[in-house]
C-alpha positions, 0 to 999 in steps of 0.5 A: 533546462532539460527537466527529464523525469529521471532528473526530476526524480533525482533532484527530489531525492538528493534534496530530501536526502540532504535535508535528512542528513542535516538533521541526523548529523545535527549540522549547523549553519554559518552566519555568513558566507558566499553565494555561488562564489560571487556574492556575499551573504550575511545574516543567515540563520537557521529559520531562513535556511530551513524555510528555504529548504522546505520551499525548495523541497515542496517546489521540487516535489510538485515538479516531479509528482505532477509531471506528465511522465510521473502521472503515467508511471503512478497510474501504472503503479495503481493498476499493479497495486489494484491487481495485487490488492485483489489477489491478496483479498482472495488469498485471505478469503480463501485461507479463511474458507479452507480453515473453516472446512478443515479445521472448523475455524469461523470465517470473519471476512464474511457478513454471513459467515457460513452463507456460502455453505449450502445444505448439500455441503453441510450434509456431507460435512456431517456424514464424512467429517472433515475433508482432506482437500479444499480448493476455493476459487474466489470471485470478487465484484466490488460495490461502487458505494462500498469501501475498496476492500468490501464487495460482493464475493463468490466462493466456488470450491472443490472438496475431497474427503479421505475416502475419495469422494468429491464435491464441487459447487460454483460460486453463483451465490454472491455474498458480502465480504468486508475485511476486519481491521487486521485482514485489511492491514495484511492485505494493504501491507502486501499490496504495497510491499510487493510492488515496491520490492519487486518492481523497478517501477514501484521502487523508482517512485516509492523512494522519492515519495517516502524520502520527500515525506520524511524530509518535509516532516523534519523541516516542519519540525525544525521550523516549529521551534521558531513558533513557540506556543 
């Protein structure tokens, strides 16, 4: 049997979609019938059908998930995800730095909210007021022992005031950044949604993952009725 990567993925999608359709339209099962038009089958009940569907779904999913080609594609998706996540984190930090300098809002993504404000910049802000242009350049260095959304952050910035005066500073002073719950959610959603929407590779692998997860949940839900507490 020629189990190509596309065929393995298609099998998972078709079976998962069929299970969801059975549940959605509340389809019933006949108690007898024929198997492949050759053998009479009797004593068919819902429990046996859902058990068979669950086992088949798990088998089909594992065949697809741990195929060599699938592993390579998922690794490519991880690389894409990591890059998008890093970009989203940088954008989140940069937006808060801009808001701090231009609107006076607090920075919540750094353990030392104003640790990146050197004395020279602080003095200029006092003398000249709020700038009209801020361009932060964020550098990330992930800590090995920290969660993936926390790490060392360098903030280089170029700032301009209404009178044309400029101030620039490198991000040599590394600060510890740690995103709060809301920021983590925004970053993770953006990191998952962008490759799933804009990448054919991401979409092709997201569909069987999502459908099989939903179908497995339906199977377990249906089987639970046969084991009353």
